[in-house]
C-alpha positions in Angstrom: 75.1 41.3 -5.7 73.6 44.9 -6.6 72.2 45.5 -9.7 75.0 47.2 -11.4 77.2 44.3 -10.7 74.8 41.9 -12.3 74.6 44.4 -15.1 78.5 44.3 -15.4 77.9 40.6 -15.3 75.8 40.6 -18.0 78.3 42.9 -20.4 81.0 40.7 -19.3 79.2 37.3 -20.4 79.1 35.9 -16.7 76.4 34.1 -15.5 75.1 35.0 -11.9 74.0 32.6 -9.3 71.4 34.5 -7.4 68.0 34.1 -9.5 65.9 36.1 -7.5 64.8 39.7 -9.1 67.5 40.5 -11.4 70.0 37.7 -13.0 71.8 36.7 -15.9 72.0 33.0 -18.0 74.6 32.6 -20.4 73.4 29.7 -22.8 76.0 28.6 -25.9 78.2 31.7 -25.1 75.2 34.0 -25.4 74.4 36.3 -22.2 70.7 37.1 -21.2 69.6 39.2 -18.8 66.1 38.7 -17.0 64.1 40.5 -14.5 61.9 38.6 -11.9 62.1 35.0 -13.8 62.6 33.4 -16.9 59.2 35.0 -18.0 60.9 38.6 -18.7 64.2 38.4 -20.9 65.5 42.0 -20.9 68.4 41.9 -23.3 70.4 39.2 -25.1 74.0 39.7 -26.0 75.5 38.2 -28.4 79.2 38.7 -29.7 78.2 40.8 -32.7 75.2 42.9 -31.0 72.4 43.2 -28.7 68.7 42.5 -29.0 66.3 44.0 -26.4 62.9 44.0 -24.8 60.3 46.5 -26.2 58.1 45.4 -23.7 57.3 46.8 -20.3 56.4 44.8 -16.8 56.8 46.7 -13.5 58.7 49.6 -12.1 61.4 47.6 -10.6 61.6 46.0 -13.9 61.6 49.1 -15.7 64.6 50.2 -13.6 66.3 46.9 -14.4 65.8 47.4 -18.3 67.0 51.2 -17.9 70.4 49.8 -16.2 71.1 47.9 -19.1 69.8 49.9 -22.2 71.6 53.2 -20.8 74.8 51.3 -21.6 73.6 50.0 -24.9 71.4 52.1 -26.5 73.9 53.7 -29.0 74.5 50.2 -30.5 70.7 49.3 -30.8 68.5 50.2 -33.9 64.8 50.1 -34.0 65.2 46.5 -35.3 66.9 45.4 -32.2 63.6 45.7 -30.1 61.8 42.8 -29.8 58.7 41.5 -27.7 58.9 39.4 -24.6 57.3 36.6 -26.7 59.8 37.2 -29.7 62.7 37.2 -27.3 61.4 33.8 -25.7 61.6 32.4 -29.1 65.2 33.6 -29.7 66.3 32.3 -26.5 64.7 28.5 -27.3 66.5 28.9 -30.5 70.0 29.8 -28.8 69.3 26.7 -26.5 67.8 24.2 -29.0 69.2 25.1 -32.5 72.4 26.1 -31.1 72.4 29.8 -32.5 75.1 32.1 -31.6 75.0 35.4 -32.9 72.7 37.6 -33.7 73.3 37.6 -37.4 72.1 33.8 -37.2 69.0 34.9 -35.8 68.4 37.5 -38.4 69.1 34.9 -41.1 66.8 32.5 -39.4 63.8 35.2 -39.4 62.8 34.4 -35.8 
């Protein structure tokens, strides 16, 4: 899959099989796009909105991030940008505490 197809999969909530440089996981119905491994989540797509990574990593990751953020920038507020560590904690809560919406994440104050 090329990068544009991976971005489309993210927006459509579809998991991608290739976990090389840019890929999507779907956990409990929540779509998460990663760059160069699970250590750098770019964005999380809930049914009720998005959260995005405020950190940088590499030039290639910046291109991956740009591809995603250009599509959702009008839907993001300043509060929707989280650090890599904050996003990882949110992903753990999605996985282990079955949180499925952005509103649940906000209410849990993660």
